[in-house]
C-alpha positions as CSV (number, residue, x, y, z in Angstrom):
1,M,99.5,-13.8,57.2
2,L,102.5,-15.7,56.1
3,E,105.6,-15.7,58.5
4,V,108.8,-15.4,57.0
5,V,111.7,-16.9,59.1
6,Q,115.6,-16.8,58.7
7,A,116.6,-19.9,57.2
8,F,119.7,-20.2,59.5
9,D,118.1,-20.1,63.0
10,R,114.4,-20.3,62.1
11,A,113.8,-16.8,63.6
12,P,110.8,-14.8,62.6
13,F,111.6,-11.7,61.2
14,A,108.8,-10.5,58.9
15,Q,105.1,-11.1,57.9
16,I,103.2,-10.6,54.7
17,P,99.5,-11.1,53.8
18,T,98.5,-13.9,51.7
19,D,95.9,-14.0,48.8
20,D,92.8,-15.9,48.8
21,A,91.0,-17.1,45.7
22,A,89.0,-13.9,45.1
23,A,92.3,-12.2,45.1
24,L,93.7,-14.5,42.4
25,E,90.4,-14.0,40.4
26,R,90.9,-10.1,40.7
27,K,94.3,-10.5,39.5
28,L,93.6,-12.7,36.4
29,Q,90.9,-10.4,35.4
30,A,93.3,-7.4,35.9
31,A,96.1,-9.0,33.8
32,E,93.6,-10.3,31.0
33,R,92.1,-6.8,30.8
34,V,95.2,-4.8,30.1
35,F,96.5,-7.5,27.5
36,R,93.1,-7.4,25.5
37,D,93.5,-3.6,25.3
38,R,96.0,-3.3,22.5
39,D,95.9,0.3,22.5
40,G,96.8,0.4,26.0
41,W,100.0,-1.8,25.3
42,L,103.2,-0.1,26.3
43,K,105.5,1.0,23.3
44,P,109.1,-0.8,23.3
45,H,110.8,2.5,24.3
46,Q,108.3,2.7,27.3
47,R,109.6,-1.1,28.5
48,I,113.0,-0.2,27.9
49,A,112.5,3.0,30.2
50,V,110.7,0.8,32.7
51,L,113.6,-1.7,33.0
52,R,116.1,0.9,33.2
53,K,114.6,2.5,36.0
54,L,114.0,-0.7,37.5
55,A,117.7,-1.7,37.4
56,A,118.8,1.8,38.8
57,L,116.5,1.2,41.9
58,M,117.8,-2.2,42.4
59,E,121.3,-0.8,42.3
60,G,120.4,1.6,45.1
61,R,119.1,-1.1,47.2
62,R,121.7,-3.6,46.4
63,D,123.1,-4.1,50.0
64,H,119.7,-4.4,51.3
65,L,118.6,-6.7,48.9
66,A,121.7,-9.1,49.2
67,L,121.2,-9.1,53.1
68,Q,117.5,-10.1,52.4
69,I,118.4,-13.0,50.3
70,A,121.0,-14.2,53.0
71,R,118.3,-14.0,55.6
72,E,115.1,-15.4,54.0
73,G,116.9,-18.0,51.8
74,G,120.3,-18.9,53.7
75,K,122.7,-17.9,50.9
76,P,125.9,-16.8,52.1
77,L,126.2,-13.0,51.9
78,P,129.2,-12.9,49.5
79,D,126.9,-15.1,47.2
80,A,124.0,-13.2,47.7
81,I,125.7,-10.0,46.7
82,V,126.8,-11.9,43.5
83,E,123.1,-12.8,43.1
84,T,121.8,-9.2,43.3
85,T,124.6,-8.0,40.8
86,R,123.5,-10.8,38.3
87,A,119.8,-9.8,39.0
88,I,120.5,-6.0,38.1
89,D,122.5,-7.1,35.0
90,G,119.6,-9.5,34.0
91,V,117.0,-6.6,34.0
92,Q,119.5,-4.6,31.9
93,N,120.1,-7.6,29.6
94,A,116.1,-7.6,29.1
95,A,116.1,-4.0,28.0
96,D,119.3,-4.4,25.7
97,E,117.8,-7.6,24.1
98,L,114.8,-5.2,22.8
99,R,117.3,-3.5,20.4
100,N,117.3,-6.8,18.5
101,F,114.0,-8.2,19.2
102,A,112.4,-8.2,15.7
103,G,111.0,-10.5,13.1
104,R,112.3,-11.4,9.7
105,E,111.6,-11.4,6.3
106,I,109.9,-14.5,4.4
107,P,111.0,-15.1,1.1
108,M,108.5,-14.6,-1.7
109,G,109.0,-15.1,-5.5
110,L,110.5,-18.5,-5.0
111,S,107.5,-20.1,-6.9
112,A,105.1,-18.8,-9.6
113,P,102.3,-18.4,-7.1
114,S,104.3,-16.4,-4.8
115,E,105.4,-13.6,-7.3
116,N,104.5,-10.0,-6.5
117,R,104.3,-10.3,-2.9
118,W,106.4,-9.2,0.1
119,A,106.0,-10.9,3.5
120,F,107.6,-10.4,6.9
121,T,107.0,-11.3,10.6
122,T,106.4,-9.2,13.6
123,R,106.8,-10.3,17.2
124,E,103.7,-10.1,19.6
125,P,103.5,-10.9,23.3
126,I,101.9,-14.4,23.8
127,G,99.6,-13.4,26.6
128,V,99.2,-13.7,30.3
129,V,102.2,-15.2,32.0
130,A,102.0,-17.1,35.2
131,A,105.6,-17.7,36.9
132,I,106.0,-20.1,40.0
133,S,109.3,-19.6,41.3
134,A,111.9,-21.4,43.5
135,F,113.7,-20.4,46.8
136,N,117.3,-20.9,46.0
137,H,117.7,-17.8,43.8
138,P,114.7,-15.7,45.3
139,L,115.8,-12.5,43.6
140,N,117.5,-13.4,40.3
141,L,115.2,-16.5,39.6
142,I,112.2,-13.8,39.8
143,V,114.0,-11.4,37.5
144,H,114.4,-14.2,35.0
145,Q,110.7,-14.6,34.9
146,V,109.5,-11.1,35.3
147,A,111.9,-9.0,33.3
148,P,111.5,-11.0,29.9
149,A,107.7,-10.6,30.4
150,I,108.0,-6.9,31.0
151,A,110.5,-6.4,28.1
152,V,108.0,-8.5,25.6
153,G,104.7,-6.9,27.0
154,C,103.1,-9.8,28.7
155,P,101.3,-9.5,31.7
156,V,102.7,-11.6,34.7
157,I,101.6,-12.7,37.7
158,V,104.6,-14.2,39.9
159,K,104.3,-16.6,42.8
160,P,107.2,-16.9,44.9
161,A,108.4,-19.7,47.1
162,T,106.5,-19.6,50.4
163,T,109.9,-19.8,52.4
164,T,111.4,-16.8,50.2
165,P,108.6,-14.1,49.2
166,L,110.3,-11.0,50.1
167,S,112.5,-10.6,47.5
168,C,109.8,-11.1,45.2
169,V,107.5,-8.7,46.9
170,E,110.0,-6.3,47.0
171,L,111.3,-6.8,43.3
172,V,107.6,-6.4,42.2
173,S,107.2,-3.0,44.2
174,L,110.2,-1.6,42.5
175,V,108.8,-2.7,39.1
176,R,105.7,-0.2,39.9
177,E,108.1,2.5,41.3
178,A,109.9,2.2,38.0
179,G,106.6,3.0,35.9
180,L,105.0,-0.2,35.2
181,P,101.2,-0.2,35.8
182,E,100.0,-2.6,38.6
183,A,98.0,-5.0,36.2
184,W,101.2,-5.7,34.2
185,C,103.2,-7.3,37.1
186,Q,101.5,-8.7,40.2
187,T,102.6,-11.1,43.1
188,F,100.6,-13.9,44.1
189,V,101.3,-15.4,47.7
190,P,98.6,-18.0,48.4
191,G,98.2,-19.8,51.6
192,G,98.8,-23.3,50.1
193,N,99.5,-25.3,47.0
194,E,95.8,-25.6,45.6
195,L,95.6,-21.9,44.4
196,A,99.0,-21.9,43.0
197,E,97.9,-24.9,40.8
198,R,94.7,-22.9,39.9
199,L,96.8,-20.1,38.7
200,A,99.1,-22.3,36.6
201,I,96.1,-23.9,34.7
202,D,93.7,-21.1,34.6
203,R,92.4,-20.9,30.9
204,R,93.7,-17.2,30.7
205,V,97.2,-18.0,31.1
206,A,99.0,-18.2,27.9
207,F,102.5,-19.5,29.5
208,L,103.5,-21.2,32.5
209,S,107.1,-20.5,33.9
210,F,108.0,-22.9,36.5
211,I,111.1,-23.4,38.6
212,G,110.9,-26.3,41.1
213,S,110.7,-29.8,41.6
214,A,110.1,-32.2,38.5
215,R,107.1,-33.9,40.0
216,V,105.2,-30.7,40.3
217,G,106.5,-29.4,37.0
218,W,105.5,-32.1,34.8
219,S,102.3,-32.6,36.9
220,L,101.2,-28.9,36.1
221,R,102.2,-29.0,32.4
222,A,99.8,-32.0,31.6
223,K,97.0,-29.8,33.1
224,L,97.7,-26.8,31.2
225,A,94.7,-25.0,29.3
226,P,94.6,-26.0,25.6
227,G,97.1,-23.7,23.7
228,A,99.1,-22.9,26.7
229,R,102.8,-23.2,26.5
230,A,105.4,-23.9,29.2
231,A,108.9,-23.6,30.4
232,L,109.9,-26.0,33.2
233,E,113.4,-26.1,34.8
234,H,113.9,-28.9,37.3
235,G,117.4,-30.5,38.6
236,G,119.4,-33.1,38.3
237,A,122.6,-35.2,39.9
238,A,125.3,-33.0,37.9
239,P,128.3,-35.2,36.9
240,A,131.7,-33.9,36.7
241,I,134.6,-36.0,35.1
242,V,138.2,-35.5,36.4
243,D,140.9,-37.0,33.8
244,R,144.2,-38.2,34.7
245,S,145.7,-35.1,32.7
246,A,143.7,-32.5,34.6
247,D,145.9,-29.8,36.7
248,L,144.7,-30.9,40.2
249,D,146.2,-27.2,41.4
250,R,143.2,-25.8,39.4
251,V,140.6,-28.3,39.7
252,V,139.6,-28.7,43.4
253,E,138.6,-25.1,43.9
254,P,135.7,-25.0,41.2
255,V,134.7,-28.4,42.2
256,V,134.2,-27.3,45.5
257,K,132.3,-24.2,44.3
258,G,130.0,-26.3,42.0
259,G,129.5,-28.8,44.8
260,Y,128.9,-26.6,48.1
261,Y,127.7,-23.2,46.5
262,H,124.4,-22.5,48.4
263,A,124.9,-25.6,50.4
264,G,124.4,-27.6,47.0
265,Q,120.9,-26.1,46.6
266,V,121.3,-25.5,43.2
267,C,119.7,-27.4,40.2
268,V,123.4,-27.7,38.6
269,S,125.4,-28.4,41.5
270,T,128.2,-30.7,41.0
271,Q,127.2,-34.0,42.9
272,R,128.8,-37.0,41.0
273,I,132.4,-36.7,40.7
274,F,134.2,-39.4,38.3
275,V,138.0,-39.5,38.9
276,H,140.3,-41.4,36.8
277,E,142.1,-44.1,39.2
278,D,145.6,-42.7,38.3
279,V,144.8,-39.4,40.1
280,A,141.9,-40.4,42.4
281,D,144.0,-40.6,45.7
282,D,145.6,-37.4,45.0
283,F,142.3,-35.6,44.1
284,T,140.5,-37.2,47.0
285,Q,143.0,-35.9,49.4
286,R,142.9,-32.5,48.1
287,L,139.1,-32.4,47.9
288,I,138.8,-33.4,51.6
289,A,141.4,-31.0,52.7
290,R,139.7,-28.1,50.9
291,V,136.0,-29.2,52.1
292,E,137.5,-29.4,55.6
293,T,138.4,-25.6,55.5
294,L,135.0,-24.4,54.2
295,R,133.5,-22.0,56.9
296,T,129.9,-23.2,57.6
297,A,128.0,-20.5,59.6
298,D,125.3,-17.9,59.8
299,P,125.1,-16.8,56.0
300,V,124.9,-12.9,56.8
301,L,128.5,-13.1,58.1
302,K,131.0,-11.8,55.4
303,D,133.1,-14.9,55.4
304,T,130.8,-17.6,55.5
305,E,131.2,-19.8,52.5
306,V,128.4,-22.7,53.4
307,G,125.1,-21.8,55.0
308,P,122.2,-23.8,56.0
309,L,119.6,-25.9,54.0
310,I,116.1,-24.0,53.8
311,L,114.0,-26.3,56.0
312,P,114.8,-28.6,59.0
313,R,113.2,-31.3,57.0
314,E,115.5,-31.0,54.2
315,A,118.3,-31.5,56.6
316,D,116.7,-34.6,58.0
317,R,116.5,-35.8,54.4
318,V,120.2,-35.2,53.2
319,G,121.4,-36.7,56.4
320,E,119.3,-39.9,55.9
321,W,120.7,-40.2,52.4
322,V,124.5,-39.9,53.8
323,E,123.6,-42.7,56.2
324,E,121.7,-44.7,53.7
325,A,124.9,-44.4,51.3
326,V,127.5,-45.4,54.1
327,K,125.2,-48.4,55.2
328,G,125.3,-49.4,51.6
329,G,129.3,-49.5,51.6
330,A,130.2,-45.8,50.8
331,T,133.0,-44.4,53.0
332,L,132.1,-41.0,54.6
333,A,135.6,-39.3,54.3
334,T,134.5,-36.0,56.0
335,G,131.5,-34.0,57.2
336,G,128.0,-34.9,57.3
337,R,127.6,-33.9,61.2
338,R,124.7,-31.8,61.9
339,L,125.4,-28.5,62.9
340,S,122.0,-27.0,63.8
341,E,118.5,-27.4,62.8
342,T,119.1,-26.4,59.4
343,T,122.9,-26.8,58.9
344,L,124.9,-29.5,58.1
345,Q,128.7,-30.0,57.9
346,P,129.5,-30.4,54.1
347,A,130.4,-33.7,53.1
348,V,132.4,-36.1,50.9
349,L,131.4,-39.6,50.1
350,L,133.8,-42.0,48.4
351,D,132.5,-44.8,46.0
352,P,128.6,-44.9,47.0
353,A,126.8,-48.0,45.6
354,A,125.3,-47.4,41.8
355,D,121.7,-47.7,43.5
356,A,122.4,-45.5,46.3
357,K,120.1,-42.2,46.4
358,I,123.2,-40.1,46.2
359,S,124.0,-41.8,43.0
360,T,120.5,-41.7,41.6
361,Q,118.7,-38.6,42.6
362,E,119.5,-35.0,43.4
363,I,120.4,-34.5,46.7
364,F,119.9,-30.7,46.9
365,G,122.6,-30.6,49.8
366,P,126.1,-30.0,50.8
367,V,127.2,-33.7,49.8
368,V,129.4,-34.6,46.9
369,A,130.2,-38.5,45.7
370,V,133.5,-39.5,44.3
371,Y,133.7,-42.5,42.1
372,R,136.9,-44.0,40.4
373,Y,137.1,-45.1,36.9
374,G,139.7,-46.5,34.4
375,N,138.1,-45.9,31.2
376,L,136.6,-42.5,29.8
377,D,133.8,-44.2,28.1
378,D,132.8,-46.0,31.0
379,A,132.8,-42.8,33.2
380,I,130.7,-41.0,30.3
381,A,128.2,-44.0,30.4
382,R,127.9,-43.8,34.2
383,A,127.4,-40.0,34.0
384,N,124.7,-40.4,31.3
385,A,122.7,-43.3,33.2
386,L,120.2,-41.4,34.9
387,P,116.8,-40.0,33.7
388,T,117.9,-36.6,34.4
389,A,120.3,-34.6,32.5
390,F,121.3,-30.7,32.8
391,Q,124.8,-29.3,32.8
392,A,128.0,-31.5,33.2
393,S,131.7,-30.8,33.5
394,V,135.2,-32.2,32.5
395,F,138.6,-31.6,33.8
396,A,141.3,-32.4,31.3
397,Q,144.5,-30.9,29.9
398,D,144.4,-33.3,27.2
399,I,142.0,-31.7,24.4
400,D,141.2,-35.0,23.0
401,V,139.9,-36.3,26.3
402,A,137.9,-32.9,26.8
403,M,136.2,-32.8,23.5
404,R,135.3,-36.4,23.5
405,A,133.6,-36.1,26.9
406,A,131.9,-32.9,25.8
407,D,130.8,-34.5,22.6
408,R,129.4,-37.6,24.5
409,L,128.1,-36.3,27.9
410,D,124.2,-35.9,27.7
411,A,123.9,-32.7,28.8
412,S,122.7,-29.2,27.5
413,A,125.9,-27.5,28.3
414,V,129.3,-29.1,29.2
415,M,131.9,-27.1,31.0
416,I,135.5,-27.6,30.2
417,N,137.5,-26.7,33.4
418,D,134.7,-25.0,34.8
419,P,132.1,-26.1,37.3
420,T,128.7,-27.6,36.5
421,A,127.1,-24.7,38.2
422,F,128.6,-22.0,35.9
423,R,126.0,-19.9,34.2
424,T,125.5,-16.5,32.8
425,D,122.2,-15.0,32.8
426,W,122.4,-14.5,28.9
427,M,123.3,-18.0,27.9
428,P,120.9,-20.9,27.1
429,F,120.0,-22.8,30.1
430,A,118.2,-26.0,29.8
431,G,117.3,-29.4,31.5
432,R,116.9,-32.5,29.2
433,R,114.6,-35.5,29.5
434,E,113.1,-35.2,33.0
435,S,115.4,-32.2,34.1
436,G,113.2,-29.6,32.2
437,Y,111.4,-28.5,29.1
438,G,112.3,-25.5,27.0
439,T,115.2,-23.2,27.3
440,G,116.0,-20.4,30.1
441,G,118.2,-17.4,30.0
442,I,117.0,-13.8,29.4
443,P,117.1,-13.6,25.6
444,Y,115.6,-17.4,25.2
445,T,112.7,-16.6,27.6
446,M,111.8,-13.6,25.8
447,R,111.6,-15.5,22.5
448,D,109.2,-18.0,24.2
449,L,107.1,-15.3,25.4
450,A,106.5,-14.2,21.9
451,E,104.8,-15.3,18.9
452,E,105.6,-14.6,15.4
453,K,102.9,-13.0,13.0
454,M,103.2,-13.0,9.4
455,I,102.3,-10.1,7.3
456,L,101.9,-10.4,3.5
457,M,101.2,-7.9,1.0
458,R,100.4,-8.3,-2.6
459,R,101.6,-6.0,-5.2
460,R,99.8,-5.2,-8.4
């Protein structure tokens, strides 16, 4: 049995059975069997009906699902409610996308040998999907992996994070209640990482969807069976540039939201803030004042803004990184104090060394670092200096500055006057370089899970 504890106080509150190697084999056989039976594939209208029913069932359990996210994952309840709402919308999005999920005509007659022919493509499901998910959005990330598979018609076996399995198990239960036969969507909750890897690299898996650490993700991709495809979503130390033309009255709040949302445990959390020297003192004072008002407490309380880290060892690690930065010359302007086994007071570091961990690696905790700059291109170069690259921000009222930064920042998305962590579930979401592989987002994942087949007809 896997014991599930509350992230905030480590109190056990649920147990779920784990799967062994025999269970994995049964699940893989079941998924492969239904995929190979083309006569048994659900028609698009049937898949739409399942997704619509699933969204309705989730809507009816919205408050329960949000509270469960807060308890097992430690996300503050207001943000957990937002996650649940997004998850419901994501399911609807997958159903809606099927209305335009089609092939295309391939032009013929462009050369003499291609005369008297008509060609078009259709989209077919790629095959069995193995989905390995993360703890930080325990419901919405599962939706991003499961809903596109259901929509396209791929059997999916989904492995949740062992710290946050309940949201996944409940979602899959609701999928079955919505009318999808069991073999098309199954959970896999192993007792250790060995079986999770066995799932990912099994020859019957056609597509791996992985959300988690870069080390694990890239290792799994290297071991995939021949022909298998993958999408990897990792993270990075997201940069934000605050220009001297920025409206500071409107900058601090989105920067704080981007940096401390879910205690910084988001792959695009704002971490490195480059501030023009002309406004650095003013911005820093405002930032510190706002951070010191953040309510850090039990995530199930309605007014909590910052909750715990997922595990005590993560709180240990983040605290060590802060200490290292201070020893290396950074100023700890506020925060950093240990409030509980898993909870840290939100921290602001000023001018850490360029080689400090906070400057070079993803901290995944409630800490931001502020650096001064005098030249925009220098700030951009520093922002682009890491092997990771995901989303970035620039805050400026000067359109030339904003557009120059947007053009030159090495990121898959640049937010102008919005936090690095902004996301809608239908937009492309992708890490560059070490930060990931492939493009997430409901419509984009659906395309990844389908293959085009061309059909050519010759006329007399």
